[in-house]
Every structure is written in C-alpha cells, then in structure tokens.
C-alpha positions, 0 to 999 in steps of 0.5 A, spaced: 682 355 836 675 357 838 673 362 844 671 356 848 678 353 848 681 360 849 677 361 855 679 354 858 686 356 857 685 362 860 682 359 866 687 354 867 693 359 867 689 363 872 688 357 877 696 356 876 698 363 877 693 363 883 697 357 886 703 360 884 701 366 888 699 362 894 706 358 894 710 365 894 705 368 899 705 374 896 698 376 892 697 383 888 691 384 884 685 379 882 684 373 877 687 377 871 693 378 874 693 371 876 692 369 868 698 373 866 702 370 872 700 363 869 702 365 862 709 368 865 710 362 869 709 357 864 714 361 860 719 361 865 718 355 868 718 351 861 725 355 860 728 353 866 726 346 865 729 345 858 735 348 861 736 343 866 733 337 862 727 336 866 721 333 863 714 336 863 710 331 867 703 334 867 701 337 861 694 339 859 693 339 851 687 343 849 686 343 841 693 342 839 695 347 844 699 344 850 700 348 857 705 345 862 701 346 868 707 344 873 712 348 870 707 354 870 705 353 877 713 353 879 715 359 874 709 363 877 711 362 884 719 364 882 716 370 879 712 372 884 717 371 890 722 375 885 717 381 885 715 380 892 723 381 894 723 387 890 717 391 892 717 389 900 720 395 904 726 393 908 725 392 915 728 397 920 731 395 926 
C-alpha cells in the first residue's frame, strides 16, 4: 500500500467518523479524532454486523484493502453515543 492509498483510507475514515459524530450529536476534537472514530467504528460496526449475520452493503476497496463505510458510520455513532453518555454531567433538578 502506497502513501496515496493510505491517505485516501484516512480521508474516508475521517468522513465516516465525522458523520458518526453528527448522528450521535456529540463532537470532541477535530479531524484526527474523526479518523480514529472512523477506524474504531469500522471495527465495532463490523464486529456487530458479523455477530448479527448482517451483510456489508457499502464497502470501498482501495488497493486490496476493504473499508466498510456503512458499518464504520454506525459503529462510530454508537461509540460516540456511549462516550457522550459517560462524559456528560448529570442534570440536577
């Protein structure tokens, strides 16, 4: 894998992570955090999809490396929602 392919995968992961943050409604950090969330979301979403027996409907393949876009977005949204629940202070009545 060359540098161009790696940069393209990082860009796709960053976009997926940013969409996941938007869906969850919680954002911390910049594009680097979005890239990390995109890759974590791909791992979490892919794992959940395999456990539930779901197919991979939207996969981008770059230089023999496949990236599950849909599961990355959904996995990062789940991960960000979990982080948001754990870090937001409780409301007092």
